[in-house]
C-alpha positions in Angstrom: -33.0 -71.7 36.3 -35.9 -70.0 35.0 -35.8 -66.0 34.6 -37.5 -63.5 37.5 -37.3 -66.4 39.8 -36.0 -66.1 43.0 -34.1 -69.3 43.9 -32.3 -70.1 47.4 -29.7 -72.7 47.3 -27.9 -74.1 50.3 -24.6 -74.2 50.6 -22.3 -75.2 53.1 -18.8 -74.1 55.1 -16.1 -76.8 54.4 -12.3 -77.3 55.8 -9.8 -76.7 53.1 -6.2 -77.0 54.6 -6.2 -73.4 56.1 -9.1 -72.2 54.4 -12.8 -72.3 54.5 -14.3 -72.9 51.4 -18.5 -73.1 50.3 -19.2 -76.5 48.7 -21.5 -75.4 46.2 -24.6 -77.4 44.8 -24.5 -78.8 41.3 -27.5 -76.6 40.7 -26.3 -73.4 40.9 -24.4 -74.0 37.4 -20.6 -72.9 38.7 -18.0 -73.9 36.9 -14.5 -74.4 38.6 -12.4 -71.2 37.7 -15.1 -69.0 38.1 -14.8 -65.9 40.2 -16.6 -63.8 42.3 -17.2 -61.0 44.8 -18.1 -61.6 47.4 -19.4 -57.8 49.1 -20.6 -57.6 52.5 -24.4 -56.2 53.4 -23.6 -54.0 56.2 -27.0 -53.5 57.0 -27.5 -57.2 58.0 -24.3 -58.8 58.1 -24.7 -61.5 55.0 -22.7 -61.3 52.1 -23.8 -61.4 48.3 -22.0 -63.2 46.0 -21.5 -61.3 42.3 -19.8 -63.0 39.0 -17.0 -61.2 38.7 -17.0 -60.2 34.4 -14.3 -58.9 32.5 -13.2 -55.1 32.7 -15.2 -54.7 29.0 -13.0 -50.8 28.7 -10.0 -52.7 29.0 -8.7 -52.6 25.6 -10.6 -50.1 24.5 -8.6 -47.0 22.1 -9.3 -43.6 23.3 -12.9 -42.1 21.7 -14.0 -46.0 20.6 -16.6 -45.7 23.2 -17.8 -42.4 21.6 -22.0 -42.1 21.2 -23.4 -39.1 19.4 -25.2 -36.6 21.3 -28.9 -38.2 20.6 -30.6 -34.9 20.0 -27.8 -33.3 17.7 -30.3 -30.2 16.1 -30.8 -28.7 20.0 -28.3 -25.9 20.6 -27.3 -26.4 24.6 -27.9 -22.0 24.2 -31.6 -22.5 23.6 -31.9 -24.4 26.7 -32.6 -22.5 30.0 
C-alpha cells in the first residue's frame, strides 16, 4: 500500500465455532497472531481497527524518559 493513500478493503464476517471472525484479504498484510483493538465510532455505529502496539514505557526505569528543558536559559520568573 502506498503512503498517504486511503485504501478500503472488503472483509467478511464468518462463523468460527460459537464466535464470529473477520476474514481479511491477503492485501491487508496482517499476520496470524497480530493483535488489534476494535473501537466503536459512536457517531455512526461503525468500528475502527487499530493495531495494538507494545507499551513503550513498560520496562522504563524512573527518570529514563526525562527530557531536559528546551529553553534552560529562561527563568519562569520572567514569564508573565
